[in-house]
N, C-alpha and C positions, 0 to 999 in steps of 0.2 A: 480393538485396533493394538496388532501386535507391534513387535521390535523393528521389524523392517517393512512392515506392510502398509502400503498408501491407501486411500480410499478417497473416492471422488463423489461430490453430489452437486445437481444442479439446483440452483435456487432463483427466485425473483428478486429483481433488485431495481431500484431507482438510480440513475447516474444524472448529476447535476454539474453542469460545467459554467463556471462565470468568467466572463472577460470583460469586467468593468473597473472603472477608476477605482471604486470603494472596494472591491473583493476580486481577486484573480485567483480562483481555486478550481478544482475538479475533485468532486465526493463520490462514493458509491455506498449507498445503504441497502442493506440486507432486508427486504419486505417481510421474511418469514422469520426474522430475530436471528438469524444465523450469527455467529461469532467467528472472527477469524483469529488463530492462536500463533504463536511463534512457529516460524518454518512453513506455515499454509502458503498456498499459491492460489491466486484468485485471477480467471480468466473472465473478462466481460464480453460476451458475443455481440454480433452486429459490426455496422462500420462504425470508425472513428467518430465522435463527437465534438462537432467543430461549432465554436462560437465567435461571431463579429464582435469586433468592440463594441461594447456598450450592452451586449446581450447576455441573459441568462436561460440556458438550455436545459430543460429537465425532460427526460426519456425513460420509460419503463423498458427493462431490458431482463435478460437472463444471463446468470454468470455461473461459471463452473467453480467450485471449491475444492481443491485436490490438499486432502488433509495429509499433513506429515506424519512420518513414521515415529514412533517413540524416540528413538535414537536420534533421529534427525531434529525433532523438537528440544531434545536435551541439548544435543549440539549448538541449536540456534541460541538457546538460552545462554549456555556458557560462552560463546563467542560474541554475543550481540554488542556488548559494550566495547570490544575492542573495534568491531566495525563502526559503530558510533564516532569512536575517536578519530577515524580517519578521515571524517567530516570536519573536524575542527581545524582550525589552523592558529599555531602558537606562535609567537615570535618572541625571543629572550634578548634580541637586541635594543638597544635603547638611543640609538643615533645621536649618541653625545661624542664629540669630538674632543681630543685632548690636546 
């Protein structure tokens, strides 16, 4: 993997979508043990998986993992914390009336 080079690999995966009272989630597990690193992109092939309320849907699919270049991976690691902070909401007002 070079400084600017991206690579792609197709991997088998299992998609699990839950729309139940106990759990609302969507997970992708790579069946060959592939690992996704910072900056990598994952595209799961096929139609969207829709689970009605109360259902748990598990399907076998194929996914394409596009590996980030070394430069992209470094940039993602350096700026990842800043992106996370955008999701946080801070308030420094204390609703006290004088």
